[in-house]
N, CA and C atoms as an extended XYZ file, in Angstrom:
420
Properties=species:S:1:pos:R:3:atomname:S:1:resname:S:1:resid:I:1 pbc="F F F"
N         0.848       -1.169        0.000 N   MET     1
C         0.000        0.000        0.000 CA  MET     1
C         0.894        1.233        0.000 C   MET     1
N         0.617        2.124       -0.902 N   GLU     2
C         1.376        3.363       -1.011 CA  GLU     2
C         0.516        4.493       -0.454 C   GLU     2
N         1.084        5.261        0.465 N   THR     3
C         0.372        6.393        1.038 CA  THR     3
C         1.210        7.635        0.860 C   THR     3
N         0.578        8.691        0.426 N   GLU     4
C         1.242        9.970        0.225 CA  GLU     4
C         0.493       11.011        1.045 C   GLU     4
N         1.189       11.986        1.549 N   THR     5
C         0.565       13.029        2.341 CA  THR     5
C         0.627       14.347        1.593 C   THR     5
N        -0.498       15.021        1.484 N   ILE     6
C        -0.562       16.340        0.862 CA  ILE     6
C        -0.787       17.356        1.962 C   ILE     6
N         0.124       18.276        2.140 N   TYR     7
C        -0.030       19.340        3.126 CA  TYR     7
C        -0.009       20.705        2.457 C   TYR     7
N         0.181       20.753        1.192 N   SER     8
C         0.408       22.021        0.517 CA  SER     8
C        -0.789       22.417       -0.316 C   SER     8
N        -0.889       23.708       -0.615 N   THR     9
C        -1.955       24.169       -1.487 CA  THR     9
C        -1.611       23.914       -2.945 C   THR     9
N        -0.423       23.471       -3.226 N   SER    10
C         0.011       23.213       -4.592 CA  SER    10
C        -0.159       21.739       -4.932 C   SER    10
N        -0.804       21.451       -6.043 N   PHE    11
C        -1.044       20.081       -6.458 CA  PHE    11
C         0.255       19.322       -6.681 C   PHE    11
N         1.271       19.977       -7.228 N   ASN    12
C         2.511       19.298       -7.563 CA  ASN    12
C         3.504       19.248       -6.412 C   ASN    12
N         3.190       19.865       -5.305 N   SER    13
C         4.138       19.921       -4.203 CA  SER    13
C         4.272       18.571       -3.525 C   SER    13
N         5.466       18.287       -3.053 N   ARG    14
C         5.707       17.067       -2.296 CA  ARG    14
C         6.282       17.422       -0.936 C   ARG    14
N         5.824       18.549       -0.388 N   ASP    15
C         6.280       18.962        0.936 CA  ASP    15
C         5.993       17.869        1.944 C   ASP    15
N         6.897       17.694        2.886 N   SER    16
C         6.680       16.687        3.918 CA  SER    16
C         6.300       17.317        5.243 C   SER    16
N         6.128       18.627        5.255 N   SER    17
C         5.711       19.291        6.489 CA  SER    17
C         4.539       20.214        6.201 C   SER    17
N         3.699       20.448        7.198 N   PRO    18
C         2.525       21.281        6.987 CA  PRO    18
C         2.907       22.717        6.673 C   PRO    18
N         2.085       23.357        5.856 N   VAL    19
C         2.274       24.779        5.607 CA  VAL    19
C         1.564       25.550        6.706 C   VAL    19
N         1.942       26.802        6.884 N   ASP    20
C         1.366       27.625        7.944 CA  ASP    20
C         0.102       28.331        7.472 C   ASP    20
N        -0.822       27.581        6.967 N   SER    21
C        -2.056       28.153        6.465 CA  SER    21
C        -3.228       27.299        6.928 C   SER    21
N        -4.357       27.944        7.155 N   SER    22
C        -5.547       27.188        7.538 CA  SER    22
C        -6.411       26.882        6.321 C   SER    22
N        -5.979       27.290        5.136 N   LEU    23
C        -6.727       27.026        3.912 CA  LEU    23
C        -5.923       26.106        2.996 C   LEU    23
N        -6.557       25.040        2.547 N   PHE    24
C        -5.917       24.109        1.640 CA  PHE    24
C        -6.831       23.909        0.443 C   PHE    24
N        -6.269       23.893       -0.738 N   THR    25
C        -7.064       23.590       -1.924 CA  THR    25
C        -6.409       22.425       -2.655 C   THR    25
N        -7.234       21.576       -3.228 N   PHE    26
C        -6.732       20.489       -4.047 CA  PHE    26
C        -7.861       20.044       -4.947 C   PHE    26
N        -7.525       19.548       -6.117 N   GLY    27
C        -8.510       19.046       -7.072 CA  GLY    27
C        -8.583       17.538       -6.997 C   GLY    27
N        -9.709       17.022       -6.568 N   ILE    28
C        -9.875       15.570       -6.410 CA  ILE    28
C        -9.615       14.815       -7.714 C   ILE    28
N       -10.173       15.248       -8.870 N   PRO    29
C        -9.905       14.489      -10.106 CA  PRO    29
C        -8.412       14.401      -10.430 C   PRO    29
N        -7.667       15.480      -10.232 N   GLY    30
C        -6.227       15.455      -10.488 CA  GLY    30
C        -5.488       14.534       -9.531 C   GLY    30
N        -5.903       14.529       -8.265 N   LEU    31
C        -5.277       13.642       -7.289 CA  LEU    31
C        -5.551       12.179       -7.611 C   LEU    31
N        -6.773       11.890       -8.040 N   ILE    32
C        -7.121       10.514       -8.425 CA  ILE    32
C        -6.263       10.073       -9.604 C   ILE    32
N        -6.115       10.946      -10.577 N   GLU    33
C        -5.295       10.632      -11.749 CA  GLU    33
C        -3.856       10.335      -11.327 C   GLU    33
N        -3.332       11.138      -10.428 N   ARG    34
C        -1.965       10.943       -9.939 CA  ARG    34
C        -1.833        9.614       -9.190 C   ARG    34
N        -2.831        9.282       -8.365 N   MET    35
C        -2.796        8.022       -7.616 CA  MET    35
C        -2.802        6.828       -8.565 C   MET    35
N        -3.576        6.919       -9.628 N   LYS    36
C        -3.711        5.793      -10.559 CA  LYS    36
C        -2.509        5.642      -11.482 C   LYS    36
N        -1.554        6.546      -11.372 N   HIS    37
C        -0.307        6.403      -12.125 CA  HIS    37
C         0.863        6.084      -11.203 C   HIS    37
N         0.553        5.792       -9.943 N   GLY    38
C         1.586        5.463       -8.970 CA  GLY    38
C         1.985        4.006       -9.034 C   GLY    38
N         3.116        3.707       -8.438 N   ARG    39
C         3.670        2.348       -8.435 CA  ARG    39
C         2.729        1.353       -7.751 C   ARG    39
N         2.149        1.730       -6.596 N   ALA    40
C         1.263        0.808       -5.870 CA  ALA    40
C         0.071        0.421       -6.735 C   ALA    40
N        -0.544        1.398       -7.376 N   TRP    41
C        -1.711        1.131       -8.213 CA  TRP    41
C        -1.348        0.192       -9.358 C   TRP    41
N        -0.217        0.457      -10.001 N   GLU    42
C         0.219       -0.378      -11.118 CA  GLU    42
C         0.540       -1.799      -10.670 C   GLU    42
N         0.908       -1.973       -9.406 N   ASN    43
C         1.185       -3.306       -8.851 CA  ASN    43
C        -0.074       -3.991       -8.335 C   ASN    43
N        -1.242       -3.377       -8.518 N   GLY    44
C        -2.504       -3.990       -8.103 CA  GLY    44
C        -2.878       -3.731       -6.661 C   GLY    44
N        -2.153       -2.832       -5.981 N   GLU    45
C        -2.433       -2.518       -4.586 CA  GLU    45
C        -3.354       -1.309       -4.494 C   GLU    45
N        -3.948       -1.125       -3.323 N   LEU    46
C        -4.718        0.094       -3.110 CA  LEU    46
C        -3.754        1.260       -2.975 C   LEU    46
N        -4.250        2.443       -3.249 N   SER    47
C        -3.432        3.641       -3.149 CA  SER    47
C        -4.191        4.646       -2.303 C   SER    47
N        -3.504        5.288       -1.369 N   SER    48
C        -4.182        6.275       -0.532 CA  SER    48
C        -3.307        7.505       -0.366 C   SER    48
N        -3.972        8.616       -0.074 N   MET    49
C        -3.314        9.899        0.054 CA  MET    49
C        -3.970       10.653        1.202 C   MET    49
N        -3.179       11.070        2.180 N   ILE    50
C        -3.706       11.852        3.293 CA  ILE    50
C        -3.826       13.295        2.823 C   ILE    50
N        -5.043       13.804        2.787 N   LEU    51
C        -5.283       15.171        2.337 CA  LEU    51
C        -5.193       16.165        3.476 C   LEU    51
N        -5.571       15.733        4.664 N   LEU    52
C        -5.555       16.625        5.817 CA  LEU    52
C        -5.328       15.808        7.070 C   LEU    52
N        -4.453       16.310        7.919 N   ARG    53
C        -4.230       15.660        9.215 CA  ARG    53
C        -4.136       16.773       10.255 C   ARG    53
N        -5.003       16.691       11.243 N   SER    54
C        -4.986       17.638       12.351 CA  SER    54
C        -5.285       16.843       13.614 C   SER    54
N        -5.143       17.458       14.790 N   PRO    55
C        -5.409       16.703       16.019 CA  PRO    55
C        -6.806       16.079       16.071 C   PRO    55
N        -7.800       16.719       15.469 N   GLY    56
C        -9.162       16.210       15.578 CA  GLY    56
C        -9.730       15.571       14.336 C   GLY    56
N        -8.974       15.606       13.221 N   LYS    57
C        -9.551       15.118       11.979 CA  LYS    57
C        -8.461       14.625       11.033 C   LYS    57
N        -8.815       13.597       10.269 N   GLU    58
C        -7.942       13.109        9.212 CA  GLU    58
C        -8.813       12.812        8.002 C   GLU    58
N        -8.396       13.269        6.822 N   VAL    59
C        -9.131       13.021        5.584 CA  VAL    59
C        -8.192       12.280        4.641 C   VAL    59
N        -8.647       11.108        4.175 N   ILE    60
C        -7.815       10.235        3.347 CA  ILE    60
C        -8.561        9.901        2.066 C   ILE    60
N        -7.901       10.116        0.934 N   LEU    61
C        -8.433        9.731       -0.371 CA  LEU    61
C        -7.855        8.358       -0.687 C   LEU    61
N        -8.724        7.397       -1.026 N   THR    62
C        -8.291        6.020       -1.255 CA  THR    62
C        -8.848        5.499       -2.567 C   THR    62
N        -7.996        4.844       -3.358 N   ALA    63
C        -8.407        4.209       -4.610 CA  ALA    63
C        -8.189        2.704       -4.481 C   ALA    63
N        -9.224        1.939       -4.844 N   LEU    64
C        -9.194        0.478       -4.730 CA  LEU    64
C        -9.447       -0.166       -6.081 C   LEU    64
N        -8.744       -1.253       -6.340 N   HIS    65
C        -9.060       -2.070       -7.505 CA  HIS    65
C       -10.307       -2.895       -7.184 C   HIS    65
N       -10.985       -3.367       -8.198 N   GLU    66
C       -12.161       -4.215       -7.992 CA  GLU    66
C       -11.790       -5.424       -7.134 C   GLU    66
N       -12.633       -5.711       -6.134 N   GLY    67
C       -12.445       -6.872       -5.281 CA  GLY    67
C       -11.503       -6.662       -4.103 C   GLY    67
N       -11.005       -5.458       -3.908 N   THR    68
C       -10.122       -5.183       -2.776 CA  THR    68
C       -10.943       -5.115       -1.496 C   THR    68
N       -10.453       -5.733       -0.433 N   GLU    69
C       -11.161       -5.714        0.848 CA  GLU    69
C       -10.312       -5.016        1.902 C   GLU    69
N       -10.964       -4.172        2.687 N   ILE    70
C       -10.334       -3.504        3.823 CA  ILE    70
C       -11.117       -3.905        5.062 C   ILE    70
N       -10.418       -4.419        6.059 N   ILE    71
C       -11.072       -4.800        7.306 CA  ILE    71
C       -10.691       -3.758        8.347 C   ILE    71
N       -11.692       -3.151        8.957 N   SER    72
C       -11.443       -2.088        9.930 CA  SER    72
C       -11.070       -2.668       11.284 C   SER    72
N       -10.717       -1.784       12.176 N   PHE    73
C       -10.439       -2.158       13.551 CA  PHE    73
C       -11.395       -1.370       14.430 C   PHE    73
N       -11.528       -1.778       15.677 N   HIS    74
C       -12.387       -1.048       16.603 CA  HIS    74
C       -11.761        0.312       16.868 C   HIS    74
N       -12.568        1.323       16.830 N   SER    75
C       -12.073        2.673       17.044 CA  SER    75
C       -13.122        3.471       17.795 C   SER    75
N       -12.678        4.392       18.608 N   LYS    76
C       -13.611        5.276       19.299 CA  LYS    76
C       -13.952        6.482       18.438 C   LYS    76
N       -13.291        6.582       17.288 N   ASP    77
C       -13.483        7.722       16.408 CA  ASP    77
C       -14.712        7.530       15.526 C   ASP    77
N       -15.301        8.660       15.113 N   LYS    78
C       -16.397        8.629       14.150 CA  LYS    78
C       -15.790        8.623       12.760 C   LYS    78
N       -16.471        7.966       11.817 N   VAL    79
C       -15.957        7.803       10.468 CA  VAL    79
C       -17.038        8.211        9.474 C   VAL    79
N       -16.621        8.931        8.423 N   ILE    80
C       -17.531        9.264        7.328 CA  ILE    80
C       -16.896        8.777        6.038 C   ILE    80
N       -17.627        7.983        5.277 N   LEU    81
C       -17.186        7.501        3.966 CA  LEU    81
C       -17.964        8.257        2.896 C   LEU    81
N       -17.271        8.736        1.877 N   GLN    82
C       -17.921        9.376        0.735 CA  GLN    82
C       -17.357        8.740       -0.521 C   GLN    82
N       -18.197        8.033       -1.265 N   VAL    83
C       -17.751        7.384       -2.494 CA  VAL    83
C       -17.694        8.430       -3.603 C   VAL    83
N       -16.532        8.560       -4.221 N   ILE    84
C       -16.334        9.510       -5.317 CA  ILE    84
C       -16.683        8.851       -6.648 C   ILE    84
N       -16.174        7.637       -6.848 N   GLU    85
C       -16.500        6.880       -8.062 CA  GLU    85
C       -16.472        5.389       -7.724 C   GLU    85
N       -17.271        4.621       -8.456 N   GLY    86
C       -17.321        3.181       -8.233 CA  GLY    86
C       -18.404        2.770       -7.249 C   GLY    86
N       -18.261        1.556       -6.719 N   ARG    87
C       -19.222        1.013       -5.749 CA  ARG    87
C       -18.457        0.313       -4.643 C   ARG    87
N       -18.905        0.537       -3.411 N   LEU    88
C       -18.224        0.027       -2.227 CA  LEU    88
C       -19.227       -0.718       -1.363 C   LEU    88
N       -18.925       -1.967       -1.042 N   ASN    89
C       -19.796       -2.759       -0.179 CA  ASN    89
C       -19.339       -2.572        1.269 C   ASN    89
N       -20.257       -2.149        2.129 N   PHE    90
C       -20.011       -1.975        3.555 CA  PHE    90
C       -20.664       -3.137        4.279 C   PHE    90
N       -19.920       -3.775        5.188 N   GLN    91
C       -20.494       -4.879        5.956 CA  GLN    91
C       -20.054       -4.770        7.406 C   GLN    91
N       -21.044       -4.794        8.294 N   SER    92
C       -20.783       -4.857        9.731 CA  SER    92
C       -21.580       -6.026       10.280 C   SER    92
N       -21.466       -6.228       11.588 N   HIS    93
C       -22.237       -7.291       12.225 CA  HIS    93
C       -23.738       -7.042       12.069 C   HIS    93
N       -24.119       -5.771       12.042 N   GLU    94
C       -25.531       -5.400       12.013 CA  GLU    94
C       -26.094       -5.137       10.631 C   GLU    94
N       -25.262       -4.712        9.669 N   LYS    95
C       -25.804       -4.202        8.412 CA  LYS    95
C       -24.845       -4.450        7.260 C   LYS    95
N       -25.423       -4.663        6.079 N   THR    96
C       -24.677       -4.748        4.833 CA  THR    96
C       -25.353       -3.818        3.841 C   THR    96
N       -24.543       -2.998        3.143 N   MET    97
C       -25.111       -2.100        2.137 CA  MET    97
C       -24.066       -1.787        1.086 C   MET    97
N       -24.525       -1.396       -0.089 N   THR    98
C       -23.635       -0.987       -1.167 CA  THR    98
C       -23.776        0.516       -1.368 C   THR    98
N       -22.639        1.203       -1.359 N   LEU    99
C       -22.599        2.643       -1.572 CA  LEU    99
C       -22.084        2.910       -2.980 C   LEU    99
N       -22.754        3.817       -3.687 N   SER   100
C       -22.355        4.206       -5.037 CA  SER   100
C       -21.826        5.630       -5.015 C   SER   100
N       -21.337        6.069       -6.161 N   ALA   101
C       -20.787        7.418       -6.286 CA  ALA   101
C       -21.760        8.451       -5.726 C   ALA   101
N       -21.217        9.416       -5.015 N   ASP   102
C       -21.948       10.529       -4.389 CA  ASP   102
C       -22.753       10.124       -3.166 C   ASP   102
N       -22.579        8.910       -2.670 N   GLN   103
C       -23.245        8.511       -1.437 CA  GLN   103
C       -22.285        8.607       -0.268 C   GLN   103
N       -22.835        8.909        0.910 N   HIS   104
C       -22.075        9.036        2.152 CA  HIS   104
C       -22.596        8.025        3.167 C   HIS   104
N       -21.715        7.641        4.072 N   LEU   105
C       -22.099        6.800        5.194 CA  LEU   105
C       -21.383        7.332        6.423 C   LEU   105
N       -22.131        7.641        7.474 N   ALA   106
C       -21.552        8.098        8.736 CA  ALA   106
C       -21.650        6.970        9.752 C   ALA   106
N       -20.535        6.682       10.400 N   ILE   107
C       -20.484        5.645       11.431 CA  ILE   107
C       -20.203        6.383       12.733 C   ILE   107
N       -21.208        6.448       13.589 N   ASN   108
C       -21.136        7.278       14.783 CA  ASN   108
C       -20.842        6.519       16.067 C   ASN   108
N       -20.558        5.241       15.952 N   GLU   109
C       -20.290        4.471       17.166 CA  GLU   109
C       -19.161        3.494       16.905 C   GLU   109
N       -18.647        2.959       17.963 N   ARG   110
C       -17.572        1.970       17.844 CA  ARG   110
C       -18.124        0.736       17.139 C   ARG   110
N       -17.523        0.402       16.003 N   MET   111
C       -18.060       -0.684       15.200 CA  MET   111
C       -16.948       -1.286       14.333 C   MET   111
N       -16.882       -2.583       14.284 N   LYS   112
C       -15.965       -3.252       13.377 CA  LYS   112
C       -16.705       -3.466       12.059 C   LYS   112
N       -16.029       -3.162       10.948 N   PHE   113
C       -16.678       -3.302        9.647 CA  PHE   113
C       -15.636       -3.636        8.593 C   PHE   113
N       -16.120       -4.058        7.425 N   SER   114
C       -15.226       -4.283        6.288 CA  SER   114
C       -15.788       -3.570        5.072 C   SER   114
N       -14.898       -3.221        4.168 N   LEU   115
C       -15.254       -2.566        2.908 CA  LEU   115
C       -14.695       -3.411        1.779 C   LEU   115
N       -15.518       -3.647        0.754 N   THR   116
C       -15.066       -4.385       -0.422 CA  THR   116
C       -15.480       -3.602       -1.651 C   THR   116
N       -14.516       -3.347       -2.548 N   SER   117
C       -14.829       -2.617       -3.772 CA  SER   117
C       -15.493       -3.562       -4.772 C   SER   117
N       -16.648       -3.144       -5.263 N   MET   118
C       -17.390       -3.949       -6.227 CA  MET   118
C       -16.876       -3.695       -7.648 C   MET   118
N       -16.323       -2.514       -7.865 N   THR   119
C       -15.688       -2.100       -9.108 CA  THR   119
C       -14.460       -1.288       -8.701 C   THR   119
N       -13.719       -0.790       -9.652 N   GLU   120
C       -12.651        0.147       -9.316 CA  GLU   120
C       -13.312        1.316       -8.584 C   GLU   120
N       -12.843        1.632       -7.388 N   THR   121
C       -13.552        2.568       -6.504 CA  THR   121
C       -12.584        3.576       -5.884 C   THR   121
N       -13.068        4.811       -5.757 N   VAL   122
C       -12.328        5.858       -5.062 CA  VAL   122
C       -13.264        6.446       -4.012 C   VAL   122
N       -12.756        6.615       -2.793 N   PHE   123
C       -13.588        7.205       -1.744 CA  PHE   123
C       -12.761        8.082       -0.820 C   PHE   123
N       -13.452        9.010       -0.174 N   LEU   124
C       -12.868        9.833        0.874 CA  LEU   124
C       -13.247        9.224        2.212 C   LEU   124
N       -12.270        9.098        3.093 N   LEU   125
C       -12.495        8.616        4.441 CA  LEU   125
C       -12.152        9.760        5.384 C   LEU   125
N       -13.135       10.211        6.146 N   THR   126
C       -12.905       11.254        7.133 CA  THR   126
C       -13.019       10.627        8.507 C   THR   126
N       -11.976       10.791        9.309 N   ILE   127
C       -11.954       10.253       10.669 CA  ILE   127
C       -12.017       11.437       11.623 C   ILE   127
N       -13.060       11.474       12.435 N   LEU   128
C       -13.233       12.522       13.440 CA  LEU   128
C       -12.811       11.932       14.767 C   LEU   128
N       -11.662       12.350       15.239 N   LYS   129
C       -11.049       11.733       16.408 CA  LYS   129
C       -11.673       12.216       17.707 C   LYS   129
N       -11.844       11.286       18.622 N   ASP   130
C       -12.349       11.590       19.956 CA  ASP   130
C       -11.169       12.055       20.796 C   ASP   130
N       -11.017       13.357       20.931 N   LEU   131
C        -9.879       13.915       21.656 CA  LEU   131
C       -10.047       13.838       23.161 C   LEU   131
N       -11.251       13.588       23.626 N   SER   132
C       -11.483       13.572       25.073 CA  SER   132
C       -10.724       12.448       25.763 C   SER   132
N       -10.462       11.341       25.078 N   VAL   133
C        -9.729       10.243       25.699 CA  VAL   133
C        -8.253       10.566       25.863 C   VAL   133
N        -7.742       11.519       25.063 N   ASN   134
C        -6.329       11.888       25.133 CA  ASN   134
C        -6.060       13.054       26.065 C   ASN   134
N        -7.110       13.735       26.521 N   GLN   135
C        -6.930       14.899       27.358 CA  GLN   135
C        -6.986       14.489       28.817 C   GLN   135
N        -5.972       14.883       29.565 N   LYS   136
C        -5.926       14.562       30.988 CA  LYS   136
C        -6.152       15.841       31.772 C   LYS   136
N        -6.854       15.701       32.860 N   VAL   137
C        -7.086       16.833       33.741 CA  VAL   137
C        -5.975       16.844       34.767 C   VAL   137
N        -5.308       17.975       34.862 N   ASN   138
C        -4.222       18.122       35.838 CA  ASN   138
C        -4.783       18.655       37.147 C   ASN   138
N        -4.774       17.835       38.202 N   PRO   139
C        -5.271       18.313       39.493 CA  PRO   139
C        -4.292       19.345       40.062 C   PRO   139
N        -4.845       20.346       40.765 N   LYS   140
C        -3.999       21.400       41.354 CA  LYS   140
C        -3.952       21.287       42.829 C   LYS   140
């Protein structure tokens, strides 16, 4: 699996450190095109790109070949899936559903699930981190 991190407002930038700006712009179609020309994609692996990473949120663009399966782990974080292109099968202990382009799925509780691409699929994964578990109260 190849993962790349985008922290810059420039599409062609390969900066490895965050810029000092609260505004980021990127073109999803161009990023998808770039991912599909990467070594991991050509080797039949999934390709992902971190678009944003902050203490409370992470946004990841992921491209999957048909039939690729991702098995999640238990997390206290909330997750939002947005399918950009293709079809993605979501399966948990409680529910199975297929998401198509322009559909979203919000997972608001701790849940183990798996994702399987029904066709070549690209999706955005937004992880909203529960920061309360990391914050300690200092007694005085």
